[in-house]
Rosetta silent file (secondary structure, phi, psi, omega in degrees, C-alpha in Angstrom):
SEQUENCE: MTTSPTPGFAPTEEQIRCGQALLVAKAHESLVRPIVEGYQRAILAEHQFKVASRWADTRIAAADFVISEGRDSYLLSDEDFAVYHEACHLARDAHGLSVKKPDNCPLLEAEHMRIQCENALLRTWEGHSHFSALADAGVLRIEQRTQVIDLTLGLIAPHMKNNAHDMLADLGVHPPVPKAQTHDQNPEL
SCORE:     score description
SCORE:     0.000 S_00000001
   1 L     0.000  136.791  178.571    3.523    2.218   28.646 S_00000001
   2 L   -86.310  165.498 -179.947   -0.005    3.604   28.881 S_00000001
   3 L   -80.893  153.362 -178.715   -2.940    1.633   30.152 S_00000001
   4 L   -79.553  144.910  175.894   -5.208   -0.209   27.776 S_00000001
   5 L   -69.222  -14.036  178.591   -8.750    1.036   27.195 S_00000001
   6 L  -106.130  105.707 -179.936   -9.817   -2.582   27.715 S_00000001
   7 L   -56.177  135.524  177.602   -9.306   -3.563   31.358 S_00000001
   8 L    87.399   -7.606  178.753   -7.460   -6.831   31.725 S_00000001
   9 L   -98.875  126.057  175.397   -6.046   -6.851   28.206 S_00000001
  10 L  -129.389  111.470 -178.979   -2.286   -6.644   27.868 S_00000001
  11 L   -67.353  153.883  176.001   -0.932   -7.088   24.347 S_00000001
  12 L   -77.156  162.514  176.192    2.171   -9.153   23.773 S_00000001
  13 H   -60.178  -36.684  178.739    5.375   -7.490   22.610 S_00000001
  14 H   -63.965  -41.380  178.164    4.892   -9.253   19.271 S_00000001
  15 H   -63.274  -41.686  178.887    1.399   -7.748   18.902 S_00000001
  16 H   -63.320  -47.194  179.695    2.771   -4.292   19.682 S_00000001
  17 H   -60.726  -45.859 -179.953    5.630   -4.733   17.210 S_00000001
  18 H   -67.068  -36.814  177.291    3.298   -6.058   14.493 S_00000001
  19 H   -64.673  -43.332  177.183    0.785   -3.286   15.142 S_00000001
  20 H   -62.607  -43.356  179.523    3.479   -0.636   14.826 S_00000001
  21 H   -62.112  -40.311  179.047    4.743   -2.228   11.639 S_00000001
  22 H   -65.371  -42.408  178.488    1.224   -2.266   10.203 S_00000001
  23 H   -62.116  -40.450  177.572    0.656    1.404   10.990 S_00000001
  24 H   -64.932  -43.720  179.655    3.929    2.291    9.303 S_00000001
  25 H   -62.165  -41.136  178.281    3.051    0.148    6.283 S_00000001
  26 H   -65.111  -41.290  178.936   -0.358    1.819    6.007 S_00000001
  27 H   -64.818  -43.194  179.291    1.217    5.266    6.271 S_00000001
  28 H   -61.157  -45.205  178.567    3.833    4.380    3.664 S_00000001
  29 H   -60.919  -40.722 -178.784    1.139    3.094    1.299 S_00000001
  30 H   -70.196  -23.394  174.635   -0.910    6.268    1.777 S_00000001
  31 H   -78.563  -39.685 -175.154    2.139    8.375    0.878 S_00000001
  32 H   -78.444  -38.075 -173.620    3.063    6.345   -2.192 S_00000001
  33 H   -52.912  -53.795 -177.083   -0.443    5.731   -3.597 S_00000001
  34 H   -64.945  -30.502  178.772   -1.304    9.263   -4.785 S_00000001
  35 H   -67.682  -51.924 -176.716    2.122    9.719   -6.350 S_00000001
  36 H   -65.892  -49.133 -179.502    2.062    6.438   -8.282 S_00000001
  37 H   -62.431  -32.719  177.466   -1.592    6.638   -9.301 S_00000001
  38 H   -64.617  -48.633 -179.468   -1.014   10.242  -10.371 S_00000001
  39 H   -73.190  -29.775  175.609    1.848    9.460  -12.717 S_00000001
  40 H   -62.187  -47.835  179.365    0.102    6.328  -13.987 S_00000001
  41 H   -62.517  -39.872  179.628   -2.981    8.358  -14.954 S_00000001
  42 H   -63.841  -42.807  179.165   -0.827   11.068  -16.538 S_00000001
  43 H   -64.388  -46.027 -179.469    1.084    8.523  -18.634 S_00000001
  44 H   -65.393  -38.263  178.062   -2.101    6.781  -19.718 S_00000001
  45 H   -65.569  -40.210  179.672   -3.779   10.118  -20.560 S_00000001
  46 H   -63.883  -43.530 -173.680   -0.784   11.185  -22.626 S_00000001
  47 H   -88.490  -21.292 -179.932   -0.612    7.971  -24.650 S_00000001
  48 L    50.560   47.786  179.443   -4.353    7.230  -24.934 S_00000001
  49 L   -64.717  137.770  174.248   -3.702    3.488  -25.082 S_00000001
  50 E  -100.167  163.055 -179.320   -6.608    1.390  -26.254 S_00000001
  51 L   -62.291  143.641  178.869   -7.385   -2.100  -25.053 S_00000001
  52 L   -63.067  151.348 -176.739   -5.356   -4.896  -26.689 S_00000001
  53 L   -58.033  -32.554 -178.474   -7.081   -6.800  -29.476 S_00000001
  54 L   -66.864  -19.689  179.024   -7.214   -9.985  -27.384 S_00000001
  55 L  -102.964  -12.723 -173.778   -9.490   -8.168  -24.894 S_00000001
  56 L   -61.749  139.910  177.112  -11.482   -6.123  -27.415 S_00000001
  57 L    55.614   35.692  173.370  -15.222   -6.623  -27.526 S_00000001
  58 L  -108.130 -178.913  175.662  -15.241   -9.027  -24.622 S_00000001
  59 L   -64.497  -20.090 -176.432  -17.129   -8.687  -21.382 S_00000001
  60 L   -77.647  -46.063 -176.306  -13.995   -7.019  -20.050 S_00000001
  61 L  -159.163  149.818  174.332  -13.709   -4.114  -22.488 S_00000001
  62 L   -81.027  158.355 -176.941  -14.955   -2.697  -25.757 S_00000001
  63 L   -59.837  -31.567 -177.107  -12.497   -2.296  -28.639 S_00000001
  64 L   -94.865   10.141 -179.986  -12.512    1.505  -28.335 S_00000001
  65 L   -65.744  124.123  177.005  -11.963    1.500  -24.553 S_00000001
  66 E   -96.247  126.358 -177.249   -9.161    3.898  -23.609 S_00000001
  67 L   -77.215  123.502 -175.844   -7.224    2.745  -20.559 S_00000001
  68 L  -121.764   -8.601 -178.826   -7.128    5.511  -17.961 S_00000001
  69 L  -124.915  140.328  179.131   -6.238    3.752  -14.696 S_00000001
  70 H   -57.257  -33.462 -179.345   -3.103    1.801  -13.815 S_00000001
  71 H   -63.738  -15.893  178.514   -5.192   -1.034  -12.380 S_00000001
  72 H   -99.489   11.178 -176.131   -6.385   -1.694  -15.965 S_00000001
  73 H   -64.946  -17.745  176.693   -2.874   -1.921  -17.428 S_00000001
  74 H   -65.246  -15.862  179.362   -3.290   -5.678  -17.887 S_00000001
  75 H   -82.762   -6.696 -179.481   -5.546   -4.753  -20.839 S_00000001
  76 L   -72.985  151.712  170.815   -2.610   -3.209  -22.744 S_00000001
  77 L   -68.809  163.861  179.457   -0.975   -4.930  -25.681 S_00000001
  78 H   -59.186  -41.113 -179.325    2.557   -6.157  -25.031 S_00000001
  79 H   -65.938  -46.354  179.451    3.985   -3.280  -27.087 S_00000001
  80 H   -65.620  -37.830  179.570    1.898   -0.636  -25.312 S_00000001
  81 H   -63.280  -38.566  178.909    2.701   -2.168  -21.933 S_00000001
  82 H   -60.708  -41.837  178.233    6.445   -1.904  -22.665 S_00000001
  83 H   -65.438  -47.507 -179.952    6.016    1.843  -23.354 S_00000001
  84 H   -60.842  -45.966 -178.440    3.821    2.307  -20.262 S_00000001
  85 H   -60.607  -45.975  179.212    6.184    0.291  -18.040 S_00000001
  86 H   -64.311  -42.151  178.541    9.238    2.291  -19.109 S_00000001
  87 H   -63.971  -37.273  177.359    7.403    5.593  -18.607 S_00000001
  88 H   -65.137  -40.416  178.279    6.330    4.460  -15.119 S_00000001
  89 H   -63.623  -41.863  178.549    9.948    3.628  -14.227 S_00000001
  90 H   -64.185  -42.686  179.291   11.095    7.060  -15.386 S_00000001
  91 H   -66.617  -42.065  177.662    8.310    8.748  -13.390 S_00000001
  92 H   -56.694  -48.208 -178.810    9.043    6.594  -10.329 S_00000001
  93 H   -66.481  -38.383  178.680   12.708    7.602  -10.451 S_00000001
  94 H   -64.161  -29.925  178.595   11.852   11.261  -11.048 S_00000001
  95 L   -87.773   -2.550  177.519    9.707   11.198   -7.887 S_00000001
  96 L    72.591   26.803  179.371   12.510    9.598   -5.877 S_00000001
  97 L   -86.131  131.008 -179.291   10.545    6.465   -4.998 S_00000001
  98 L   -96.702  151.057  177.468   12.690    3.508   -4.010 S_00000001
  99 L  -137.325  160.016 -178.803   11.926   -0.135   -4.778 S_00000001
 100 L   -75.393  -33.565  178.798   13.532   -3.418   -3.807 S_00000001
 101 L  -130.200  144.057 -173.753   14.001   -4.578   -7.406 S_00000001
 102 L   -55.753  -30.308 -178.712   14.406   -2.340  -10.475 S_00000001
 103 L   -89.358   -0.103 -175.863   11.282   -3.633  -12.248 S_00000001
 104 L   -78.929  156.412  174.293    9.005   -3.259   -9.223 S_00000001
 105 L   -98.198  130.383 -178.878    6.210   -0.759   -8.729 S_00000001
 106 H   -62.325  -32.173  179.108    6.465    1.210   -5.466 S_00000001
 107 H   -70.791  -42.157  177.857    2.701    1.024   -4.913 S_00000001
 108 H   -64.100  -38.072  175.811    2.596   -2.744   -5.343 S_00000001
 109 H   -63.261  -42.170 -179.452    5.522   -3.066   -2.927 S_00000001
 110 H   -65.273  -42.637  177.607    3.717   -0.837   -0.407 S_00000001
 111 H   -62.975  -42.903  179.488    0.482   -2.833   -0.727 S_00000001
 112 H   -61.656  -42.768  178.703    2.416   -6.083   -0.347 S_00000001
 113 H   -61.967  -43.181  179.149    4.157   -4.783    2.785 S_00000001
 114 H   -60.718  -46.174 -178.917    0.789   -3.782    4.297 S_00000001
 115 H   -63.437  -41.166  176.905   -0.712   -7.204    3.590 S_00000001
 116 H   -61.485  -41.457  179.260    2.336   -8.953    5.085 S_00000001
 117 H   -67.430  -38.891  175.897    2.021   -6.797    8.212 S_00000001
 118 H   -61.530  -45.477  178.854   -1.713   -7.526    8.462 S_00000001
 119 H   -61.452  -41.403  179.151   -1.009  -11.266    8.213 S_00000001
 120 H   -63.537  -41.349  178.895    1.706  -11.017   10.865 S_00000001
 121 H   -64.149  -43.240  178.036   -0.665   -9.152   13.187 S_00000001
 122 H   -61.843  -38.328 -179.717   -3.370  -11.779   12.675 S_00000001
 123 H   -66.230  -18.315  179.499   -0.853  -14.555   13.423 S_00000001
 124 L   -67.341  -13.027  178.639   -0.168  -12.995   16.832 S_00000001
 125 L   -84.317   -6.121  175.774   -3.491  -14.454   17.950 S_00000001
 126 L   -57.809  138.298  178.319   -2.129  -18.023   17.590 S_00000001
 127 L    89.104  -11.385  174.794   -2.147  -19.705   20.970 S_00000001
 128 L   -89.052  115.295 -170.122   -4.958  -17.551   22.365 S_00000001
 129 L   -53.042  -39.694 -176.673   -7.656  -20.101   23.083 S_00000001
 130 L   -87.049  -13.986 -172.208  -10.609  -17.902   22.102 S_00000001
 131 L  -125.398    7.354 -174.273   -9.003  -16.192   19.138 S_00000001
 132 H   -61.588  -27.193  178.226   -6.682  -18.721   17.503 S_00000001
 133 H   -64.257  -24.024  179.869   -8.979  -19.020   14.442 S_00000001
 134 H   -69.963  -20.880 -177.473   -8.163  -15.385   13.667 S_00000001
 135 H   -70.144  -21.458  179.161   -4.534  -16.314   13.051 S_00000001
 136 L   -89.711  102.972 -174.972   -5.450  -18.103    9.819 S_00000001
 137 L   -59.009  -24.716 -177.553   -5.769  -15.261    7.304 S_00000001
 138 L   -80.913   -8.674 -176.490   -7.699  -17.505    4.904 S_00000001
 139 L   -80.288  -31.119 -172.920  -10.575  -18.168    7.322 S_00000001
 140 L   -92.512  145.256  169.772  -11.996  -14.650    7.368 S_00000001
 141 L   -72.390  161.907 -176.532  -13.930  -12.826    4.662 S_00000001
 142 H   -54.036  -45.702 -178.683  -12.392   -9.494    3.617 S_00000001
 143 H   -63.305  -42.405  179.082  -14.856   -7.472    5.729 S_00000001
 144 H   -65.847  -42.262  179.138  -14.240   -9.653    8.781 S_00000001
 145 H   -57.756  -47.461  179.956  -10.487   -9.501    8.269 S_00000001
 146 H   -61.014  -43.469  179.523  -10.607   -5.705    8.143 S_00000001
 147 H   -63.617  -44.045 -179.727  -12.736   -5.574   11.303 S_00000001
 148 H   -63.121  -42.920  179.217  -10.419   -7.924   13.223 S_00000001
 149 H   -63.283  -45.353  179.589   -7.351   -5.914   12.181 S_00000001
 150 H   -63.195  -41.862  178.456   -9.006   -2.632   13.162 S_00000001
 151 H   -64.731  -42.520  179.044  -10.140   -4.042   16.518 S_00000001
 152 H   -62.491  -45.064  178.062   -6.692   -5.455   17.226 S_00000001
 153 H   -60.804  -39.664  178.204   -5.046   -2.137   16.385 S_00000001
 154 H   -62.393  -36.748  179.297   -7.533   -0.388   18.672 S_00000001
 155 H   -70.772  -38.725 -173.717   -6.636   -2.708   21.533 S_00000001
 156 H   -96.491  -11.525 -176.783   -2.881   -2.364   21.181 S_00000001
 157 H   -53.223  -41.967 -179.342   -2.631    1.278   20.037 S_00000001
 158 H   -63.045  -12.491 -176.901   -2.217    2.700   23.554 S_00000001
 159 H  -102.623    0.464 -174.981    0.923    0.556   23.935 S_00000001
 160 L   -89.434  163.405  174.500    2.673    1.610   20.716 S_00000001
 161 L   -62.675  151.730  175.533    5.470    4.101   20.095 S_00000001
 162 L   -96.553  -10.763 -173.218    4.387    7.637   19.344 S_00000001
 163 L   -97.883  103.774 -178.230    7.312    8.438   17.079 S_00000001
 164 H   -62.779  -35.057 -179.252    6.543    7.549   13.450 S_00000001
 165 H   -60.989  -44.141  178.114   10.114    8.325   12.364 S_00000001
 166 H   -64.719  -38.865  179.039   11.478    5.656   14.739 S_00000001
 167 H   -65.195  -40.080  177.336    8.857    3.163   13.568 S_00000001
 168 H   -63.744  -45.722 -179.268    9.834    3.818    9.939 S_00000001
 169 H   -61.244  -38.581  178.706   13.519    3.433   10.734 S_00000001
 170 H   -59.471  -32.640 -179.115   12.833    0.128   12.518 S_00000001
 171 H   -92.668   -5.625 -177.314   11.345   -1.204    9.270 S_00000001
 172 L    71.981   24.237 -179.010   13.986    0.300    7.017 S_00000001
 173 L   -93.347  131.894  177.931   11.305    2.328    5.221 S_00000001
 174 L  -120.891   96.482 -175.893   12.330    5.607    3.667 S_00000001
 175 L   -67.513  158.789  178.492    9.199    7.505    2.594 S_00000001
 176 L   -63.952  141.653  178.528    9.326    9.948   -0.301 S_00000001
 177 L   -98.425  122.151 -179.811   10.391   13.424    0.716 S_00000001
 178 L   -60.322  138.313  177.694    8.173   16.140   -0.766 S_00000001
 179 L   -72.127  138.014  179.074   10.082   18.480   -3.019 S_00000001
 180 L   -68.693  137.096  178.031   10.289   21.998   -1.657 S_00000001
 181 L   -95.268  140.961  176.283    8.231   24.476   -3.611 S_00000001
 182 L   -95.999  168.981  178.191    9.649   27.819   -4.517 S_00000001
 183 L   -61.814  -34.069  179.140    7.728   31.056   -4.779 S_00000001
 184 L   -65.027  -35.211 -179.653    7.967   30.781   -8.581 S_00000001
 185 L   -77.981  -30.704 -179.239    6.217   27.384   -8.530 S_00000001
 186 L  -140.946   97.572 -176.666    3.520   28.512   -6.107 S_00000001
 187 L   -62.271  -15.066 -179.523    2.947   32.279   -5.857 S_00000001
 188 L   -76.196  -10.115 -179.431    0.814   31.786   -2.729 S_00000001
 189 L   -73.183    0.000    0.000    3.978   30.937   -0.712 S_00000001
């Protein structure tokens, strides 16, 4: 174990474990996000779905609004959403992304895992007389929460494993493996 940059601070094993889990969750999310958002945008661009009539001409969207981002998929009609959802599942499977349940989105699962890991890391401060309020995730504003998580990671980082593969295996996370490119697909190779 290396020494902490903060003299006198020694993280608990639980803090180290939770910090490692959070770093893995963040890495997993950063791998999955561009893949999922990429195929979502491609599907939406191909279909040119317009906002559902129930949302048309509201403060949310104009009737001629074309949905271009996955985060706006709640604006789709039920029929359009069924088409979009099925296309997303096909794209997810084509990219080799795994999910816990067949109807799940890999990005939403990754975000959920990160948030669970952040909450677990915050809870490690329970029982510390000066920091126990940090353990209640609902007490902090988003900016404060982010700062506390970043500070905590900074304090415990020198005590964490250096091997990301082992950290992933500990969590049972299997990140997507990039497909090998051939010379035909990329002449610069």
